[in-house]
N, C-alpha and C positions, 0 to 999 in steps of 0.2 A: 615841229612835232606832228606826226600823222595821227589823226583821230579816227575813231570807228566810222564816222560819217564821211570820211574821205575815201573809203573803199567804194568800189562800184556797187550800185544798187542791187544788181543781180547777186553779187556775193553776200551782201547784207541779207538779202531775202533767203538765201540758202542757210545762213546762220540762224535766222529767225525760225525757219522750219525745223532745224535740228534742236534748237534750245527749247522751243515752246512745245510742251506736250499737250495732248488733248485734254481739255478742261470741261468739267461738268458745271453748267450754269443753272441757277434757279433763283427766283425772287419770291416764290410762294412757299407756304408751309405745306408739305406733301404728306398725307396720311396713309397712302397706299403702302401695304407691307412690302411690295416689290421694290420700294425705294431703298430698303435696307441692303439690297443686292447691288445697288449702283454705287459708283465712286462718289464720295461727297466732295463738294466744291472745295478746292484748296486755296482759293483766294487769288488775287492778282499776282502774277509772277514779277519778280524784281526787275526784270528787263523793261517792263512797262513803266517803271518809276525812274528810269535814268534821266530822261529829259523829254520835252514835248516832241522834238523831232523824231527820236527813236520810238516814242509811244505811238505817234501817228503811223509810222511804217509798220511796227510790230503788231499793232492792234488788228490790222487787216488780216495778218496771218493767224493771229490768236483766235479771233472770232470766227473765221472761216473754217477752223478745225474744231471748234467747240461744239458741245452737245447741249441744246436747250431742253431742260427738264421742265415740263409744264403740267400743272394740275388743272384739270378742266373746271371751268366755272359752271356752276349749276344755276341757271336762271330760275326765277320764281315760276310757279306753275301757270300763272295767268298769261305769261308771255306765249305759251304754246297754244292758247285759245284765241289769240288775236286774229282778225280777218286776214292780215298780211304777215307772211313769214319774215318779211324784211325787218319787222320790229325786233325779232329775236336776234338776227344777225347784227343789227346796229347796236343794240343794247349789250350784246356779248362783246362786240368790238370795243365799245367804250370802256367796259370793265377791264379788258385785257390791255388796252392802250394805257389806262391809268396805272395798272400794275407794272408795266414795262416801260414807263415813261423815262426812267433814268437811263435806260440802255436802248432807246428807240432807234438811234442812229446805227448802233452795232447789230441790231436785229437783222438788218438787210444783208449781213454777211453770213448769217447762220444757215448751214446746209443740212443739219441733222437735228431732229427733235425726238424726245421721248415723252409720251403722254401718259399721265397717271390718273387714277380715279380713286377717291376715298369712299365712294358709294358701294354698298353691298349689291345694289341692283345694277343692271346694265345701263349704260349711258343712253340718254334720249337721242334718237337718231337725228332729229333736226338740230339739236345742239352740237352734235358731233360734226355735222355737215357745215354748220356755221364756223366751227373751230378750224376745219380744213381750209375754209375760205380765208379766215384771218391769217393763218400761217402762210398761205399762198400770197396774200397781199402784203404782208409785213416782213417776211423773211425770204431767204433764197433757198428754203428747205427743198431737199431732193429725196430724203429718207425720213420716214416717221416710224417709230417703234411704239406699239401699244403695250401697256402693261397687261398682265394676265387677267386682272380684274376688269379691265376695260375692253369691252367688245361692242361693236355696233350690232344692234339687235335687228335681225332680218324681219322679225315679227312686227316691228314698228317702222321699218324703213319704207317710206313711200316716195315715189318718184314724181317729178313734175314733167309729164309727157309734153305738154305745150311748150314749156321752157326748153326742153331738149330739142324738140322739133324746130324751134326758132333758131337755136344755135346751129343745128344741122343745116338748115336752109341758108344760114349765113356763113357756111364753112369757107367759101371762097374769099370772104373778107376777113378771115381769122388767120392768125399765125400761131403755131405751137411754140410757146415760150419755154416751157420745160415740162418734164414728167416727174411726178412724185410717186415713190414706191412706199406703200404702207405695209409694215410687217407686224405679225402678232405671234406670241409664244404659244406653242402647242397646236395640235391639229383642231379641226372643227369639232364642235360638240355633236353628240348624237342628235340633238334637236335640230341643229343646222343641217346635218346630213339628211335628215328626214324632210326638212323644209326644201332642200335642193331637189329631192326626189319629187315633191309635189309640184315644184316649178317646172321641172322637165316634163311631167305629165301634162301640165297646163300648156306647155309650148307645142304639144301635139307633133313631136318629131323634130322641131326646130332645135338648134344647138344652144346650149347654155355654157358660157366660158367658165373655167375653173375660178377665174379672178373676177372680182367686181370692178367695174370701170366707173369712175366719176369724171364729170366734165366741169371745169371751173373756168369762168371768164374773169380774168384779172380786173379788179376795179368795178366789176359788174354788180347788179342789184340782186341777182339770184344767189342762193346758197349753192353749194356743190350739188350737181345733178347726177343722181344714180342711174345706172343702166336700167331701163324700165322693165327688163325681163325679170329682175330680182323682186319686182313688186307684183308679179302675177299671182292670182289666187285660183282656187278650184273653180270659182264661179266665172272666171275670165272666159269670154266667148272667143270663137274662132276669128270673128271680125276684129276684136281687140288685139289678138295676137298678130294677125295680118297687118294691122295698122302700124306695128312696130318694125316691120321688115326693113325699111330704109335706114332707120336709126340704128337698128341692131347691126346691119351690115357695115355701117360707118364705124361703130364702136369696135367691131371685130377687126376692121382694117387697122385701127389705131393700135390695138393690142398686138396684132401680128407684126407691126412695124417696130415694136419695142423689144429690144434684145433681152432685157431682164425678164419681161413677161413671157417671152417665148421659151426661155430656158426653164422657167418655172412650170409652164404648161407641158413641155416635153418631159421634164423630170417626173411629173405626176403621171403622164400617160405611160411612161416606162416603169412605173412602180418604184421610182427612186425615192431618196430621202426628201421629206417635205422641206421646202426652202423657207417656209414661214411667210412668203409673200402672199398678201391677202387682198390688197386693193391696188389699183393703178389710177392715179389722178392726173388727168391731162389739163394743163393750165394754158388757156388760149388768151391772146390779146387781139384787139381790133386793129387791123391794118389802117394806117393813115393814108389819105388820098395820094400823097406823093411817094408812098412806098413802092419799091420795084417788085 
């Protein structure tokens, strides 16, 4: 008698892809009103309960197509006053690791995440950057969708120029592991548009991309590093702007090489519909000495 496992693996994989629908996953209580618009988790499909062999094969397909719904952890205020920002990242990571301990192995297959926030105020920029890093280190995420209530505040976003310069100088020893596209609902607020105008004036004629770029080093000690142009103030001097030239040119080259980012830029320039693409995160890894 021929059993299901006697069929070629390629055929079984096609069956898994047809039978397993996209699932919404969550382990936290989400208070954001936007959660009401999302599909609620339907539980494990019966296919995963057939036997261990089928579960092992089907789980790869199931989790690679699932959406991870995550509510941001709000660290205590004292963490933001610590001399080192690494404390925030490590403490946030510990909390998230504990929450997702039961599915830590499957997290590595997740390619899409939705991030919610129950706070009425905008999320702290440093905590958001730490969350980006946790997702990059613990999942295979390539798309992140922010809820309407959750936005990164340009007014509090500060960049680590020294950290970015260090990554830029080490570019030849880095390899791009993947690119993560972050989307947000709705166009930029009037405040953000005004802030962008201020940044453009501070740039003194230099270009400002439509999209924010973040640099992440997988397994690194720094949080996600924001394009330093988005941190310019009215008081920024010409010398400070000139000092960003090499880093800005490198970030622009990364954005220009990304097909999704280019389509969004072109659509905006042509007055087309807003794609919702907000940020592009480039995840790098250090090359090993024996890498070709």
